C-alpha positions in Angstrom: -14.2 40.9 -54.0 -17.3 38.9 -54.3 -20.5 40.7 -53.3 -22.2 37.8 -51.4 -25.0 40.0 -50.2 -26.1 41.1 -53.7 -25.8 37.5 -55.0 -28.0 36.3 -52.1 -30.6 39.0 -52.7 -30.7 38.0 -56.3 -31.2 34.3 -55.4 -34.2 35.0 -53.1 -37.0 35.3 -55.6 -36.3 31.8 -57.0 -36.1 30.3 -53.5 -39.4 31.9 -52.5 -41.0 30.6 -55.6 -39.6 27.1 -54.9 -41.0 27.2 -51.3 -44.4 28.3 -52.5 -44.5 25.7 -55.3 -43.6 22.9 -52.9 -46.5 23.8 -50.6 -48.9 24.1 -53.5 -47.9 20.7 -54.8 -48.7 18.8 -51.5 -51.8 20.7 -50.4 -50.1 23.0 -47.8 -50.2 26.3 -49.8 -50.3 28.7 -46.9 -46.8 29.7 -45.9 -45.1 31.8 -43.2 -41.3 32.2 -42.9 -38.9 34.0 -40.5 -35.2 34.0 -41.0 -34.4 35.0 -37.4 -36.9 34.3 -34.6 -35.1 36.8 -32.4 -35.8 39.6 -34.8 -39.2 41.3 -34.3 -39.1 42.6 -37.8 -40.8 40.4 -40.4 -38.8 38.6 -43.1 -38.7 40.8 -46.2 -37.0 41.8 -49.4 -34.1 44.2 -49.9 -36.5 47.2 -49.7 -38.0 45.9 -46.4 -41.3 44.7 -47.8 -42.5 41.7 -45.9 -42.7 38.5 -47.9 -46.0 37.9 -46.2 -47.4 40.8 -48.1 -45.5 40.4 -51.4 -45.0 36.7 -51.9 -46.6 34.2 -49.4 -50.3 34.0 -48.6 -51.8 33.1 -45.3 -54.9 31.1 -44.2 -56.7 34.3 -43.1 -55.9 37.0 -45.7 -57.1 39.7 -43.3 -54.7 38.6 -40.4 -51.5 40.6 -40.7 -49.7 38.4 -38.2 -46.3 39.8 -39.3 -47.1 43.1 -37.7 -47.3 41.5 -34.2 -43.8 42.2 -32.8 -44.5 39.8 -29.9 -45.5 37.0 -32.2 -42.4 34.9 -31.6 -43.0 34.9 -27.9 -46.4 33.2 -27.8 -46.8 31.1 -30.9 -46.5 27.3 -30.1 -44.9 26.5 -33.5 -42.2 29.0 -32.9 -41.5 27.6 -29.4 -41.2 24.2 -30.9 -38.9 25.5 -33.6 -36.5 26.6 -30.9 -36.6 23.3 -29.2 -35.9 20.9 -32.1 -33.8 21.2 -35.2 -35.6 18.7 -37.3 -38.9 19.1 -39.2 -42.1 18.4 -37.4 -45.8 18.4 -38.2 -49.0 19.6 -36.6 -52.3 17.7 -36.6 -55.3 17.6 -34.3 -53.8 19.7 -31.6 -50.5 17.9 -31.4 -46.9 18.2 -32.7 -45.1 15.1 -34.0 -41.8 14.3 -35.8 -40.0 11.2 -37.0 -39.0 10.2 -33.5 -40.6 10.3 -30.0 -39.7 13.4 -28.1 -41.0 14.9 -24.9 -40.0 18.3 -26.1 -42.8 18.5 -28.7 -45.3 16.8 -26.4 -44.9 19.5 -23.8 -45.7 22.4 -26.3 -49.2 23.7 -25.8 -51.0 23.9 -29.2 -54.4 25.0 -27.9 -54.1 28.3 -29.8 -53.6 26.5 -33.1 -56.3 24.0 -32.3 -58.8 26.8 -31.7 -57.8 28.9 -34.7 -60.7 28.9 -37.3 -59.9 27.3 -40.7 -56.5 26.0 -39.5 -56.0 22.4 -40.6 -52.5 20.9 -40.5 -48.9 22.0 -41.0 -45.3 21.0 -41.6 -42.7 23.2 -39.9 -39.0 23.2 -40.8 -36.8 24.9 -38.2 -33.4 26.1 -39.4 -30.7 26.3 -36.7 -27.6 28.2 -37.9 -24.3 28.9 -36.2 -24.0 31.8 -33.7 -27.5 31.2 -32.3 -29.6 32.1 -35.4 -32.9 30.2 -35.5 -35.3 30.6 -38.4 -38.3 28.5 -39.6 -40.6 28.0 -42.6 -44.2 26.9 -42.1 -46.4 25.1 -44.7 -50.1 25.0 -43.7 -53.5 24.0 -44.8 -57.1 25.1 -44.0 -58.3 21.6 -43.5 -56.9 18.1 -42.8 -54.8 16.8 -45.8 -53.2 13.7 -44.3 -50.2 15.5 -43.1 -48.5 12.5 -41.5 -48.1 10.7 -44.8 -47.0 14.0 -46.5 -44.4 14.5 -43.7 -43.0 11.0 -44.3 -42.6 11.7 -48.0 -41.7 15.3 -48.2 -40.2 16.5 -44.9 -36.6 16.1 -46.0 -37.1 18.1 -49.1 -39.0 20.8 -47.3 -36.3 21.1 -44.7 -33.7 21.5 -47.4 -35.7 24.3 -49.0 -36.1 26.0 -45.6 -32.4 25.8 -44.9 -31.6 27.4 -48.3 -34.2 30.1 -47.9 -33.2 31.1 -44.3 -29.4 30.8 -44.8 -29.6 32.8 -48.1 -31.8 35.5 -46.5 -29.5 35.9 -43.5 -26.5 36.1 -45.8 -28.3 38.8 -47.8 -29.0 40.8 -44.7 -25.5 40.4 -43.3 -26.6 38.4 -40.3 -25.2 37.8 -37.9 -23.6 41.2 -37.8 -19.8 41.3 -37.6 -19.5 37.6 -38.0 -16.0 36.4 -38.8 -14.3 33.1 -39.2 -13.0 32.4 -35.7 -9.4 31.4 -35.2 -8.9 27.8 -33.9 -9.4 27.5 -30.2 -6.9 25.6 -28.1 -7.8 22.6 -26.0 -7.4 24.7 -22.8 -9.5 27.5 -24.2 -12.3 25.1 -25.0 -12.0 23.4 -21.6 -12.2 26.7 -19.8 -15.2 27.8 -21.9 -17.0 24.5 -21.2 -16.6 24.8 -17.5 -17.6 28.5 -17.6 -20.7 27.5 -19.5 -21.4 25.0 -16.7 -21.5 27.9 -14.3 -18.1 27.5 -12.7 -16.1 30.5 -11.4 -12.6 31.1 -12.5 -11.3 29.8 -9.2 -13.4 26.6 -9.6 -12.2 26.1 -13.2 -8.6 26.5 -12.0 -9.1 23.7 -9.4 -10.7 21.4 -11.9 -8.0 21.9 -14.5 -5.1 22.4 -12.1 -4.5 25.9 -13.4 -4.0 29.2 -11.6 -6.9 31.7 -11.7 -4.7 34.1 -13.8 -4.1 31.3 -16.4 -7.8 30.5 -16.6 -8.6 34.2 -17.2 -5.8 34.3 -19.8 -7.4 31.4 -21.7 -10.9 32.9 -21.5 -9.6 36.3 -22.7 -7.9 34.6 -25.7 -11.0 32.6 -26.5 -13.1 35.8 -26.4 -10.7 37.6 -28.8 -10.8 34.7 -31.2 -14.6 34.5 -31.1 -15.1 38.2 -31.5 -16.9 38.3 -28.2 -17.2 41.0 -25.6 -17.4 39.5 -22.1 -17.9 36.0 -20.6 -21.6 35.6 -21.5 -21.1 36.4 -25.1 -18.1 34.1 -25.3 -20.1 31.2 -24.0 -23.1 32.0 -26.3 -20.9 32.2 -29.4 -18.9 29.1 -28.5 -22.1 27.2 -28.0 -23.5 28.4 -31.3 -20.3 27.3 -33.1 -20.2 23.8 -31.4 -17.3 24.3 -29.1 -19.5 24.0 -26.0 -21.9 21.1 -25.9 -24.6 19.9 -23.6 -22.1 18.4 -21.2 -19.3 20.1 -19.3 -15.7 19.2 -20.0 
């Protein structure tokens, strides 16, 4: 049987080198990366050594930011990485991407703006199935014309970030206990969608012309197929796999 985790760990050094080389080439040499924003532990190698110590360098070499277990809760760039799935860039206290979006406009970047020696940045979020969100940050100490760099290199950087984050999560066996779900039926998806919209089993039954017991039957079957325990996890996994969208059924 193929040892995907070992293969993934073996692939990591070359990916890290490629991410660093890409930043060096465009004047954004200071890099931070996290494969799972929901994990307080820093992204590191198979022995648990943070890449921020062994591989990537940061703007302030004395700031061990990766030791802050609350970092993902108060950094504007990480908030933005949760809100959009495409690359974006930071310049002069604002976040921008290739399209207008109020989501980025609403993110408060005062902390970055007031950080000494922090210039500009390109950030590549990586949104993976089952709710995993990671990100890679390429930064400078001074303005480098990041808008033009973004237009030319954002796609390649995003591709590198996706490879790095996906490979690292495969190496770590994340998400744990992930399996390929069986195909959900139309009724199971409909019940999940209405459950995600906050409807009770009784309300779902009225909407779909089903008995309450039949609704519960479909939701139990969906949970089993998704490997979920309980209604909330079923909805979360179904959303992360694309069965439940932004709109109810």
